[in-house]
C-alpha positions in Angstrom: 0.0 0.0 0.0 1.3 3.4 -0.9 0.0 6.4 1.1 0.7 9.9 -0.1 -0.3 12.5 2.5 -2.3 9.8 4.3 -1.8 7.3 7.2 -2.6 3.7 7.8 -6.1 3.0 9.0 -7.2 -0.5 10.0 -5.4 -3.8 10.0 -2.6 -3.1 7.4 0.8 -4.7 8.2 3.4 -1.9 8.5 5.9 -3.8 6.3 3.4 -3.8 3.5 2.8 0.0 3.5 4.8 3.1 2.9 3.7 6.5 4.2 5.0 9.6 2.5 4.0 13.1 3.5 5.3 16.6 3.0 7.0 18.5 5.9 4.7 21.5 5.1 1.5 19.4 4.9 -1.0 21.1 7.2 -4.0 19.1 5.9 -2.8 15.7 7.1 -3.3 14.9 10.8 0.3 13.8 11.5 -0.7 12.7 15.1 -2.4 9.7 13.4 1.0 8.5 12.2 1.8 6.7 15.4 4.2 4.3 13.7 7.7 4.7 12.3 8.3 1.8 9.9 8.3 3.0 6.3 7.4 6.6 7.1 9.1 9.3 5.0 8.8 13.1 5.1 9.6 15.1 2.0 11.3 18.3 3.2 9.5 21.3 1.7 6.6 19.3 0.4 3.0 19.9 1.1 -0.3 18.0 0.7 -1.5 19.3 -2.6 1.7 18.7 -4.6 1.2 15.0 -4.5 -1.4 15.7 -7.2 -1.7 18.3 -9.9 -4.8 20.2 -8.8 -3.2 23.4 -7.4 -3.3 24.9 -3.9 -5.5 23.2 -1.4 -7.4 25.1 1.3 -5.7 24.8 4.7 -2.4 23.5 3.2 1.0 24.8 4.0 3.2 26.6 1.5 5.6 24.3 -0.3 9.3 25.1 -0.3 10.0 22.9 -3.3 8.3 22.6 -6.7 5.6 20.1 -7.6 8.0 18.3 -9.9 10.6 18.0 -7.1 8.1 16.7 -4.6 6.7 14.1 -7.1 10.2 13.0 -8.1 11.2 12.4 -4.5 7.9 10.5 -3.9 8.6 8.3 -6.9 12.1 7.6 -5.7 10.8 6.7 -2.2 8.1 4.4 -3.7 10.6 2.6 -5.9 13.0 2.1 -3.0 10.1 0.7 -1.0 9.0 -1.7 -3.8 12.6 -2.9 -4.4 13.5 -3.5 -0.8 
């Protein structure tokens, strides 16, 4: 399972999921990420830049471009899949 700006909910084994969020994401309730296995923060990323739909209400300002954030997310996902 690949979670972008989201957290595990329910009975999902931690080793079968990767959680990726942006350090400037103010939409995601990070207190729900009460696990540490396969959790990665993209420095300067926010919630909306995992998609291509523009700024999201309540989200933080990104310190990196959408392309940079998405490239880092893809790299993290590939590393998770290939581990």
